[in-house]
N, C-alpha and C positions, 0 to 999 in steps of 0.2 A: 692634364698638362697641355699647354698651348705649343703647337709645333711651329713656332715662328723661326725666323732666321737666327736671332740671337740665342734662343734656347738650344737649337740644334747645333750651333757653332760651339756653345759652351759644352754640350754633351760630347761632341766630337773630340774636344781637347782634354776633357777631364774624366769622362766616364770610363771605367775599366773595361766594360763590355765592348764599347766602340773601339777602344785602343787594341783590344784583342783581335777584333775583326780586321783592323788595319795593319796588323803586324805581319811581317814577312814569314814568321814562324807560326802563323795561326793554324795551319793544318796539323802541325806537330802538337802544339799546345792543346788544341781542342780535342783531337783524337785520343791523345794520351790521357788527359784528365777525364774524359768521358769513360774510357775503358777502366781506369783505376778507381775513380770516385763515384761517378754517376751511375754507371751500369750495375755495379754490385752494391750500391747504397752504402759506401764507406764514408763515415763522417770525419775521422781523424786517422792519419797514418804517420808512423815514425819516419824521420829523415832517412835513416839507413835503408828501410824497406822501400821507400819511394824512389830513392836514388838507384837502388838495384833494379827496380822495375823500369825506370827510365833508361838505364844502361842497356838492358835487353832491347828496349824499343830502338835506341840509337844504333845499336849493333845491326839490327835487322834493316834499318833504313840505309846504313852505310853499305850493306851488301847490295842494295838495289841502286843507290844514287852515287856510289863512289866513296872512297876513303876520306875525301875532303869535306863531305857533308856533315854539318853539325860538329865542328871540331872541339868544342868546349867539353869539360867534364860534366857528368850529370848533376852533381851538386851545385855547380856554378849556374847551370840553367835554372835549377829550382830556386836558388837565392835570387836570381835575376827576376823570375816570375813573381816572387814574393816582395820585390822592392816596392817602394812607395809610388814610383812613377809607372809601375805596371798594375799592381793590385789584383793579380789573378789568383794568387794563393795567399793564405794567411799562415805566417810562421810564428810559432809561440812555444813556450816551455811550460810543461805541466808542473804543478807544485810538487816539490820533492824529487824532481828529475832534472838532469842536465842534458838530456837528449832532446833535440829540436823536434817539434811536431808540425805537420802541415795539414791544412784544411782548405777546402774549396770555398771561394767567396761567392756570395749570392749573385754578383754581377757576372762572374764567369759562368755560373750555371745557367743564367738567363741567356747568355750568348750561345752556349752549347745547345740549349733547348730551341732557340730560334734557328740555328743551323739545321737541327733535325727536321724542322718544318719545311725546309727547302727541297727535301727529297721527294720524288714522285710517289704518290700513294696509289694503291691498286684501284681505289674508287673514292670519291668524295661523298660522304653521307650527309644528307641534309634533313631527313625526316626526324631522326632521333633528336637532333639539336632543336628543331622547331617544336617538337613535343616538350622538350625540356624548358624552352622559353615559355610555352603556354603554362606548364606546371608552376614555374616560378611566378608568373603574373597572377595565377590563381591563388597561390600561397600568400602573396603580398596583399591581394585584394581581400581574401577571407580573413587573414590574420589581423588586418587593420579595421575590420567592420565592427562597429560598436552597437549596432541595432540587434538585439536578441532575436527579433522576429525574422530578420533576413538571414541570420546565422542558422536558425532552426530550419527555415525553408531550404537553404542550400544543403544542409545535412540530410533532410528528407529526400531531396532530389537525388543525391548520391546514393542513398539507401535504395530508392526505387531502381536506379540503374544497376546496382549490385544484385537486387532481387531478379531483375530481368536477365542478367548474365548468368546467375545461378540456374534459372529455369532453362536457358539455352543449353548449358552444359549438361544438365540432367536429361535434356531431350536428345542428347547425342551430338549437338552442334558445339564442338570444341574449337574455338579459333586459335590458330598457332601462328607464330612469327615465321616468315620464310627465311631462307639462308641469307639473303641480302640484309634483311633487318637485323638478324643476329650479328652478322659481321660488323654492321654499322654501329650498333650499340656497344659491341665489345671494343671497337676502336676508340669510341668516345670514353668508355670506362678506363682504358689504358692511358689515354692522354690525361684525364683528370687525376688519375692515381699518381702519375709522374709529376704533375703540377703541384700536387699536395706536398710531395717531398721537397720540391723547390721552395714552396712557401714556408715550410718548416725552417729551412736554412736562413731565410730572410728574417723570420721572427727571432730566431736565435741570434742573428747579427744585430738586430735592434737592441735586444737585451744586453749583448756584449758591449755595444757602444755606451749604454747606460752604466755598465760595470766599469768601463775604462774612465768614464767621466767621474764616477765616484772616487776612483783611485787618485785621479788628478786633484780633485777638490780636497781629499783628505791630506794629500801631500802638501798643499799650499794653505790649508785652513789654519787660522790662528785665533778664531773667535770662540764663542761658546758652542759646546757640542750640541745643545738643543736646537740652535738655529741651523746647523748643518744637517742634522737628522730630519728636521722639518722640510728642508729643501729636497733632500734625497728621496725621502719617502713620498713626498708630493709628486716627484717625477716618476717614481716607480708605480704609484697608484694611477698616475695619468696613463702610463702605458698599459697597465693591467686592465683599467676600466675603459680603454679606447675600444673602437670597433674591432680592431685587430686582436687585442687582448681578450675581449669577451668571446669572440669567435673561436680563438684558440682554446680557451678554457672549456667552452661547450663541446668542442670537438674532442678534447682530451677526456672529459668526463664520459662522453658517449663511447669512446673507443676502449676505455678502461673497464667497461662492463663485460664480464665473462660471457654473459648470454649473447651480447652483440658479437664478441669474438668468435664464439662457436657458430653463430648464424652466418657470419662472413665466411668462415672456413667451409661450411657446408655449401653455401651458394657458389663459392669459387670452384670447389670440386665438381659440382654439378654442371656449371657453365663451361669449364674447361674440357669436360668430357663430351660436349656436344660436337658432332662431326663438323659443322661449318666453322666453329671456333678453332677446332684442332687443325683444320686446313690452313688457318692463318699462321700456324707455327708460333704461338705466343712465347714470350720470354718465360723461361722456367721460374723466374723470381715472382711472376705474377701470382703464383699459387700462394705465396706468403707475403703479399704486399702489405697486408694489414700489420704484420709484425715489423716490417720496415717502417711503417708509420709510427709504431710504438717506440722503436729505437731512435728515430729522429726526434720524436717528442721528448724522449728522456734526455737527449742532449740539451734541448731547450730548457728543461726543468733544472738541469745541472747548472746552466748559466745563471738562472735566477738564484739558485742556492749559493753560488759564488758571491753574488751581491750581498746576501745576508751574512756570509762569512766576513766580507770586508767591513761591514758595519759592526759586527761583533768584535773584530780585531781593533777597530778604531775606539770603541768604548773601553775595551780592556786597556789599551795604551793610555787613554785619558785618565782612567781610574788610577793606573800606576803612577802617572805624573802627579796627580792630585795628592795621593798618599805620600809621595816623596816630598812634596812641598810642605805638607803638615809635619813630617819628621824633621825637615830642615828648620822650621819655626821652633819646634820643641828643643832641638839641639842648640839653637841660638839663645833661647831663654836660659838653658842650663849653663852655657858658657858665660853669659852675663852675670848670672848669680854667683858662679865661682870667682869671677873677677872682682866682685864686690865683697867677697868674704874677708880678705885681709884688711881692706880699707873701706868699711861701710860708710856711706854718705850720712851727713847729719840729718836729723829728723826722722820721721816715720818712712820706712821703705815699703812696707806692706801691712795691710790691715786684714784681720780675719774676725769673724763673728765670735762673740764671747762664748766659751764652752759652758755647757750645762750638763748636770748629771741626769741620767735617765732613772726615774724612780719606778720600781716594780714592787708592789705590795705582796706580802706573803700569801694572802688569800687569793691572789690572782693566779698563783701557780696551780697547775693541774695536780690532782691527787695521784698517788702511786697506784699503778695497775700491775698486780703480780702477774708474771708470765705463767703460762700453762705448761706444766711439765708432763710429757707423755709417760704413761705407765705401761711397762712391758710385762706380759704374763710369762712367768718362769716355767716353761714347758720343755721337757726333755725331748730332743729330736730322735725320731725313730726311722729306721730304714724302710723305704717304701717298697711295696711288692706289686704295684699296679702294672698291668700289661698295656703298654702304650704302643700304638701303631706308628712306626717311624717313617712310613711312606710319605706322610705330609711334608717332611723335611726336604724330600727330593722332588716334590711336585710344584716347585716354584716357577714363576714366569720369568723368563730371561729375554730381554729386549736386545736384539742384535743391532747396536747403533751403527756399526761399520756397514752392514748391509743396507740400512736405511739411507746412509750417506751415498752409497753407490746407486741406490734408486734415484736420488735427486740428480746425481751427475749424469746418469743415463738419460733421464728426461731432458736435461739441459743440453745434451748433445744434439737432440732433434729440434729443440725449440730454444729461442733466446731467453724465454722466461716461462715459468710454469707456476700455477697456483697450488696451494696446499690441498685444495679440493680435488684438483686434477690428479695429484699424486695419490690421494686416497682412493680415487676411482681406478687408477691404473694399477696400483699395488694395494689391494684391499687390506684393511687393518685386521690383523689376526688377534691382537691382544688389546684392542679397544683403546681406551683413553690413555693407557701407558705409552702406546706407540705414537699417538697424537701429540702428547707432551714431548716425546723425544724429537719429533719433527720440529716442534717449536724451539727446542733447545738447539738443534742444528741450525735453525734459521738465525739464531742470535750469535752463534759461535763460529760456524764453519762456512757459511755461505752469505753472499750479498743478497739482502732481502728488502722489500718495500711492503709496508703495512698500509692498506687502504681502509682507514677508519670509517669512511662513509658508505662502504659497500659490505654489508654482512653476508656471510656464507654459512650454509648448513652442511656439515659433514656427518655422514651416517655410516654405521658399521653393524655387523651382526654379532649379538651377544647372547647371554642367557640370563634369565631372571632367577629369583631366589629358589624356585622349584626345579631349576635345571632346564626349563623349556626355552626354545629359541625366542629371542626378543630383539627388536630393532632399536638401537641406541642412536641418539643424535646429539651433536654439539653445535652451538651457534657461536661464531667468533668472527671478527673482522677478517677481510681477505688478506692472506699472506702470500706474497709473490716472490718466488725464488728467481734470481736474475743470473744469467750466464756471466 
């Protein structure tokens, strides 16, 4: 973007982030929305809850600044911030609910993020960012090289460097990062992690604009439905196939891998336990920042799903209207026929083909096939005297479905989502496949779940073979994710 006078003047007049920074209430708006939405990574909040939080904030400010400070009611402030001339909040209603919901707009989050950069930092790290720039340049250079000889030479050079480093470590020379380097890299990680959440909100905003555009077109469309679908799906594919859409899809596929999630969790636990990082007193939410990424990405996926629902509803309405038109035509034909019954017009009114008899020769008929009658042997019943062990009647397997549901709820209290494999590892299967099928039944009936068909998982449990010896059993199935 060119920062000329006309562009900046237009941004100053129209951009919500600039309007927020110019507002007299900017300290209140930015601090409150950061505390409520940005810091805890809350995507949507009900109007009653948000108004209650703002009421507490205003009460505390009036105790400091006087009773005349911020005289309006909390809900009036919220509606004012969500107005078109402000655009700091997005006010909407969920389907099937009459309670207003509020969400932060991408422009407001950008303004809050910029304000956070104005505070003084303990130190300004440059080494880690320089190394990151070098790594990015190397990735672009190596990723675009088409000469196999050069690619092989580069890989061999890296292999030699790794061999030299391995030899140094085996020889007792273990290079370690000093405290300053650790703090610098952790600050850069925290900054990029928060920027990712901001980017998610902007991607969701772009898809939401497409969804609103679809609703407007459907409301005003009077042509063929094929033409409308072609336009809408073209725009949807354009966003999905754009650089932003492909990057988001690659990021989502990477993050949905359970192996990557476990690796991220282990790395975060290890890094946060380092003394130099602990001295920085990081935000406790950093420990589960990858779950915040998942939650933010899920909101984006829901926006895409709303677009599909609008298309489905449009097709259903069009099909109903077409069927109604067909029935009106048929009723019109019947009414005209009844009107002509008493006074038929002269001449032929309707012509049909001449009827003809269907000839079926006797020899073409199949021969009779007699039915087979079962023969029962007439044997007198005798009283049995066999000694049967009735213990087998009481040795049946009973699956406690309620306890398994409690296991899922306990796991979801600690995490926003948990996979079926993680449940089986946390609560080992005692009755094997029967318990696994019960978990799948709970996933379809009692809990909100997502099935990732592209990622298979293997669930193992301890069983017995035909001889009664212990045996390891395995089941392969797509990943099933329970969501809070």
